[in-house]
N, C-alpha and C positions, 0 to 999 in steps of 0.2 A: 813770607806769604803775601800776596797782593791784598790791599785793603778790602777789595770786594769780597774775597773769600773769607776774610776775617769777620766782616760784617754778617755774611750769611751763616757762618759758624756760631756767632753770638746769638743771632735770631733763633737758630735751631735749638741751641742750648736753653734759651729763655722759654721757648715754646715747650720743650721737654719738661722743664721744671714746673711750668704752669699746669701742664697735663698731669704730671705726677701729683701735684698738690690737689688738683681737682679730683683725681682718682682716689686719693686718700680721703677727702671729704665725702665722696660718694660711698666708699666702703664703710666709713664711719656711720653715715646715715642709714645705709642698708642693713648693717649689722649692729645698730645702736643697742638693741635689746640685749644681744649677746655680750657686748662690751659692758653694759650696765650690770649684767650678772657677774662678769669677771670682777668688776669693781666692787660689787657686794661681797664676793669671795675675798678680795684683798682687804676690805674693811673688817670682815670677820677674822682674817689672818692677823691683822693688827691687834685685835683683841686677844687672840690666842698667844701671839708673840709677847705682848705686854705681860700677861699673866704668867707665861712660861719663864720669861726673864726674871720675874719676881721670885718664882719658886726656885730657880737655879741660884739666884743670888742669896736668898735667905735660908734655903734648906740644903743647898749644896748637892742636889741630885743631878744626874745626867740630863741633857736636854731632851732626849727622846722620851725618857721616863717622865720628865716634868710636863712635856706636851701631852702625853697620854693621860696623866692625872688631871691636867687642866681640861682636856676634852671631856673626860668622864664627869668631871665636876660640873661643867657648863651644861651639858646635855642631861646630867642627872638632876640638876636643879630645875631645868625646864620641865622634864618629865614628872619629877616629884611634885612640883607646884601644880602641874595640870591634874595629876591624880588627886591631890588634896582639894583643889579648888573646883574641879570639874563638876562634882555632884551639886555643890551649892550654886555654881553658875548655871547648871542645867535647870535647876529648880527656879532660879531667879529669871532665867530666860523664858521659861514657861509662863511665869507671872507677868513678865514684860509683854509677852504676846497678848495677854489679856488686857493689860493696862494701856498699851499704845492706842488701840481703837477707842477706849474710854477717854484718853487724852484728846484725841481728835474731836470726839463728841463735845467735850468740855470747851475746847477751843471754838468749835462751831457755835455753841450757845453764847459764848462771850462775844464773838464777832457779830452775832445777830442783833446785839444791842445797839449797834451803830449802823448808820446808813452806808458808810463806805465798806463796812464789814459784811453787810448783807449781799453785796455784789460778789464778794469772794466766796461766800457760803454757797451761792448758786452754782459756782464752778466746781465745788468739791463733790466727790462721789458720796452717795448716800450710805452705803454699807462698807465701812472700813475693815470690819473683821473679815469680810470675804476676801479682801485684798491680801490678807496675811495667811499663808498656807499652814496647814496642820504640821505638827512635828514629824509625823510619819512621812508626809509629803516632802518636807525639807530633807529628811534623811534619805529618802528615795532619790531625790534630785542630786544630792551630794554624792551618793553612791554611784548613780548613773554617770555623773560627770567624771568621777575618778576611773570608772570602768571604761569609758569611751576615750579618754585621753590621759596620758601620763605627763603632760606638760608641767604641771605643778610639781610633781615629784622629781621630774628631770631638772627643773630649775633649782629645786632645793639641793639635790645631790651635786649639781654643778657648783653651787656656792660653797657647800661644805667641803667637797673634795678639793676645790681650788684653795680654800683656806688652809686645809691640812697640808697640802703640798707646799704652799708658800711658807707656812709656819714651821714646817719640819726642817727646811734648809733655806732660809731667806737669802743667805749670802750667794748661793748658787744662782738665783734669779736676778738679784741686783747686779752682781758682777757680770753675768751674762748679758744683761741689758746695756750696761755702760760700754761693753765691747763694740756696740754699734756706732760709737762715737770715736773721733780721732784720739790718739793716745794722750795728747796734751790736755784734752778736755775730760778725761775719765775721772780724775780726782774730783773735779768740780761737780760732775754729774752725780758722783757718790754723795757729795755733800748735799746736793739738792734732794736726792732720794731720802737721805736721812732726815732732812727738814720736813719732807712730806710725811714720812712715817711718824715723826714726833707730833706733827700737827694733827694727823688722824687719831693718834693715841690720846692726845689731850682733848680733842673734840669728843671722842667716845666717852672719856671720863666725865667731862662736863655734861654731856647729854644724858648719860645713864643716871647721874646724880640728880639732874633736874627732873627726869622722868619719875624717879623714885619719890622725890619730894612732892611732886604734883599728884601722883597716884595715891600715896598714903594720906596726904593732907585732904584730898578730895573725898576719899572714902570716910575718913574720920569726921569731916564736916557734915557729910550727908547723914551719918549715923547720929550725930548730935542733934540735927534739926528734925530727925525722924523720917527722912525720905526713904521710901522702899527701894529695894535693889541696890543698896549702897555699895556692896562689894563689886557687883557687876559693873556699875557705873564708874567706880574708882579704877577698875581694871581697864575699862575703855579709855579713861583719861590718861592712864599710864602709857598705853600703847600709842595712842594718837599724839602724845607729847613728843614722840620721835620726829614728827613733822613740825618744824618750827613755824611760828606765826599762824598757820592754818589749822593744824591738828588740834591744839588745845581748845579752840573755840568750836570746832566740830563736835568735840566730846561733850559740850554743854547742851547740844540739841536734845539728845535722848533724856538727859536729866530733867530738862524743863518739861518735856512731854510726860515723863513719869510724875513730876510734880503736879501737873494739871489733873491727873487722875485722882489726886487727893483733894486739891482745892486750888482756885486761882491764887490765893494767898501763898500757898506752898510753892507754886511755880514762881511767883515773884520773889519769895525767899531764896529759892534755888538760884535765880538769876543774880541776886545780891551777893549770896555766899560764894558762888562760883566765880562771879566777876571780881569779887574781892581777892579770892585766891589767885586769879590770873593777874590782877594788878600787882599784888605783892610779888608774885613769881616773875613778872615781866620787868618790874622796876627795882626790885631789891635782890631776890635770890639769883635770877639768871645773870645780871651784871656782875655780882660777886663771884659766881662760879666761873663764868666765861672770861672774866678779867684775868683769872689765873690759868685759864686753859686756852681757848680760841674764841675770839670775838669777831663775828661776821657782820658786815654792814647790813642792817635790817632791810632797807629798801632794795639793795642789790640782791639780797637773798630772796626776797619776795618775788622780784621779777624773774630770777633764775628758776624759782619753784614753778611759777606759772609757765615759763617756757618749756621746761622739761616735762611738766605735767601735760601740756598740750601735745608735745611730740611723742612721749613714751608712756603716758598714763600714770598709773599708780606707782610703778617701779621708778620711773623718772622723778616723781614727786618725793619718794622716799630717799633716793640717792642724791637729791639736788644739793643739800647742805654740805655733806662731806666732799662732793665733787667740787663745789665752789671753794671750799677751804683749800683743797689741793691746787686748784687753778690760781688762787691768789698767791700761794707760795711759789708756784712755778713762774708766774709773771714777775713777781717781786725779785726772785733770785736771778732768773735768766735774762729778763729784759731790763728791769729797773736798775739792778746792781751791775750786771755785766755789760749792758749796752749804754743806757743813759748816763748813769753815774760814772762809768768807765770813760766815756767820751768826754764828760765834763772834766774829769780829772786830767785827761790828756790835754784838753784845751788849756786848762789852768797851767799845766807844766809848760806848754808851748809859749803861752803869754809870758810866764816868768823867765823862760829862757831868752825870749826876744828882748825883754827889758834889761836882762843882764848883759846881752850882747851890745845893746845901745850904750850902756854905761861904760 
């Protein structure tokens, strides 16, 4: 074939590849929320698979029966915990509704003692209680939201059904995925998928352990110092601990506000106690847990959280840590090991062969 035609063919192939990559990025950006939901389903499937494998290994039950027991156990614990804790939380939430405006009033009085604080007080609204709706209004709004849209329920079912499908027969999906690659690369892709699964499983184990420690220790500490709403505030700390770096400190805001309703000294004590818990958790507990599970670079994780939080809101913020863990595994396995280190090994072999030839 003439060189001119070969050049034109190369340019057309390069343009097609660039267009294909651009289309892929566009599709990923346009349907990013859907892919995040699918990834949330995969993350839940990893939890189901880990527990199912444990039941199969130690109880010797069939996989489908083990998965059924695990599913019933997980959702049974969630529903049972909600039924047991909901009345107390409802009562404490009612008290919190009364105490938060009082906390703002106490904060306003404290700020008024200082010149710089007086300027802030002038910008604050006068009636904080009016800003907070009644419980009946809240219930009506929630009911209206659910009746007007099924998006939340649809998202929930997408995550749960995806998790159950993946957990019921993970081999079907993993082997089906690797068939998209050349035959000589399929074994390697299975290894990478297994590494991703192991990373997500260990990350979940570490995160759930850290969440439990933070939630329980926070509730106990609040009970010891006599802070009202200790159970509700401990539960808030438990759930927000799922968001590394940002979540634990967000959980301290309502605790400080509740402390202000008692006295400024109580608010200061809450800051000291909760800050101490976070210091111990950040520098002692978390390093020990994640040293044995998955350790993510803190600065990189924070930047990734901000990025996904800006692009996809709350769901992006929630999924940022496990997605980053998977990306690190994929980059390390497919780029660092298979490309960079492989080329380095080939270059070393070439140099050694050249030296041997010269001898």
